[in-house]
C-alpha positions as CSV (number, residue, x, y, z in Angstrom):
1,M,0.0,0.0,0.0
2,S,1.3,3.5,-0.8
3,A,2.0,6.1,1.8
4,Q,-1.0,8.2,2.7
5,P,-0.7,11.6,0.9
6,T,-0.9,14.9,2.7
7,I,-2.6,18.0,1.2
8,N,0.8,19.0,-0.3
9,T,1.1,15.7,-2.2
10,L,-2.5,15.3,-3.3
11,D,-2.2,15.0,-7.1
12,V,-5.3,15.4,-9.2
13,E,-3.8,13.4,-12.0
14,E,-3.2,10.5,-9.6
15,L,-6.8,10.7,-8.4
16,R,-7.9,10.8,-12.1
17,A,-5.9,7.6,-12.7
18,V,-7.6,5.9,-9.7
19,V,-11.0,6.8,-11.0
20,A,-10.2,5.8,-14.6
21,D,-8.8,2.5,-13.4
22,A,-12.0,1.8,-11.5
23,L,-14.0,2.7,-14.6
24,E,-11.7,0.7,-16.9
25,L,-11.4,3.8,-19.1
26,P,-8.5,5.7,-20.5
27,V,-7.4,8.6,-18.2
28,E,-8.2,11.1,-20.9
29,E,-11.9,10.3,-20.7
30,V,-12.1,11.4,-17.0
31,T,-12.0,15.1,-17.7
32,D,-12.6,17.7,-15.0
33,D,-16.1,18.3,-16.2
34,A,-17.0,14.7,-16.9
35,R,-20.3,13.9,-15.3
36,F,-20.2,10.5,-13.6
37,K,-23.7,9.3,-14.6
38,E,-24.3,11.1,-17.9
39,D,-20.8,11.0,-19.4
40,L,-19.1,8.1,-17.8
41,D,-22.1,5.8,-17.3
42,V,-21.3,5.3,-13.6
43,D,-24.0,3.2,-11.9
44,S,-24.3,2.5,-8.1
45,L,-22.0,-0.5,-8.2
46,V,-19.2,1.3,-10.0
47,S,-19.7,4.3,-7.8
48,L,-19.1,2.1,-4.8
49,E,-16.0,0.7,-6.4
50,I,-14.6,4.3,-7.0
51,A,-15.4,5.2,-3.3
52,V,-13.5,2.1,-2.1
53,R,-10.5,2.8,-4.2
54,I,-10.4,6.5,-3.1
55,E,-10.6,5.3,0.5
56,E,-7.8,2.8,0.0
57,Q,-5.6,5.3,-1.8
58,Y,-6.1,8.4,0.4
59,G,-7.2,7.0,3.8
60,I,-10.4,9.0,3.8
61,R,-14.1,8.1,3.9
62,V,-16.1,8.8,0.7
63,D,-19.6,7.5,0.3
64,D,-20.8,6.4,-3.0
65,S,-23.7,8.8,-2.5
66,D,-21.1,11.7,-2.3
67,L,-20.0,10.7,-5.8
68,A,-23.6,10.7,-7.1
69,D,-24.5,14.0,-5.4
70,L,-21.4,15.9,-6.6
71,G,-21.5,14.5,-10.1
72,T,-18.3,15.7,-11.8
73,F,-14.7,14.7,-11.4
74,R,-13.7,18.3,-10.6
75,L,-16.1,18.4,-7.6
76,I,-15.0,14.9,-6.4
77,S,-11.4,16.0,-6.6
78,E,-12.2,19.1,-4.4
79,L,-14.0,16.8,-1.9
80,V,-11.0,14.5,-1.7
81,R,-8.6,17.4,-1.4
82,D,-10.7,18.9,1.5
83,R,-11.0,15.6,3.3
84,V,-7.3,14.8,2.9
85,A,-6.6,18.3,4.3
86,G,-8.9,17.7,7.2
87,R,-7.3,14.4,8.0
88,S,-3.8,16.0,7.8
89,A,-4.9,18.8,10.2
90,A,-6.2,16.4,12.7
């Protein structure tokens, strides 16, 4: 398992790769404005898989409902960044 990142090491491209891997898509398809449901065809099972991979990679809790509610990769990356920062500050 990789070392848990801090806010200074949170890399959006790394997160994009985690999401793309879970979706079995090329990284280029996971754009900042890609909508999970409409553009990437993410259903509840895939959403859960993404949430688990984010939790494993970053050591933070992300619910699959967070992914559905936020909708775009950009908003998810902001959520992950904020939660990683919160964990680092604790």
